Structure formats: structure tokens, C-alpha cells
C-alpha atoms as one frame of an Amber mdcrd trajectory, in Angstrom:
protein
 -76.450  56.353 -11.487 -72.791  56.113 -10.373 -69.971  55.761 -12.737 -67.986
  53.596 -10.287 -68.566  51.828  -7.029 -66.009  50.342  -4.613 -66.974  48.466
  -1.683 -64.709  47.165   1.111 -61.602  47.364  -0.591 -58.243  46.691   1.208
 -55.137  47.110  -0.030 -52.193  45.566   1.411 -48.242  45.925   0.349 -45.882
  43.084   0.813 -45.523  39.052  -0.012 -47.933  37.706   2.214 -51.223  39.795
   1.555 -53.604  36.934   2.644 -52.101  36.712   6.315 -52.477  40.312   6.633
 -55.741  40.254   5.116 -56.904  37.623   7.725 -55.361  39.549  10.422 -57.308
  42.498   9.297 -60.683  40.427   9.383 -59.717  39.880  13.143 -59.888  43.792
  13.558 -55.922  43.774  14.347 -54.500  47.118  14.345 -51.950  48.362  11.246
 -49.277  48.298  13.735 -50.017  44.749  14.808 -50.021  43.482  11.144 -46.921
  45.147  10.428 -45.365  43.613  13.506 -46.612  40.327  13.095 -46.358  39.924
   9.333 -44.023  42.905   8.245 -46.951  43.643   5.445 -48.136  47.354   5.188
 -51.724  48.030   5.391 -52.265  51.095   2.825 -55.971  50.841   2.602 -58.468
  49.431   5.175 -61.895  48.662   4.213 -63.002  51.739   2.200 -66.082  52.403
  -0.002 -66.554  55.091  -2.455 -68.897  55.734  -5.515 -68.172  58.257  -8.134
 -71.288  60.027  -9.760 -71.479  60.438 -13.666
């Protein structure tokens, strides 16, 4: 049994996270997102589990 499960985590730093997340969904690169929005993608689609 897992103590913690995280699926499909995205983290965006900046004031327009929803715009950057939409670009992530369109498979844009981190650099393209920075260029288009000025937002920084810290984590892109990470999943993990921690066992007990």
C-alpha cells in the first residue's frame, strides 16, 4: 500500500499559471512557454508513489 500517491503533477511559477498549463497540454516546450508567457515550468507531468 502506498502512503502517498501523486499523479500528473505540474508546477508553474508566475502570475499566469493557467495560460502556461494550457501550453503544456499542447506539448509546448519549457522554453516556448517562457517565451510566450514569461512563466517558468518547474515540474511537468510527474507521477510518483511513496511506499509505507
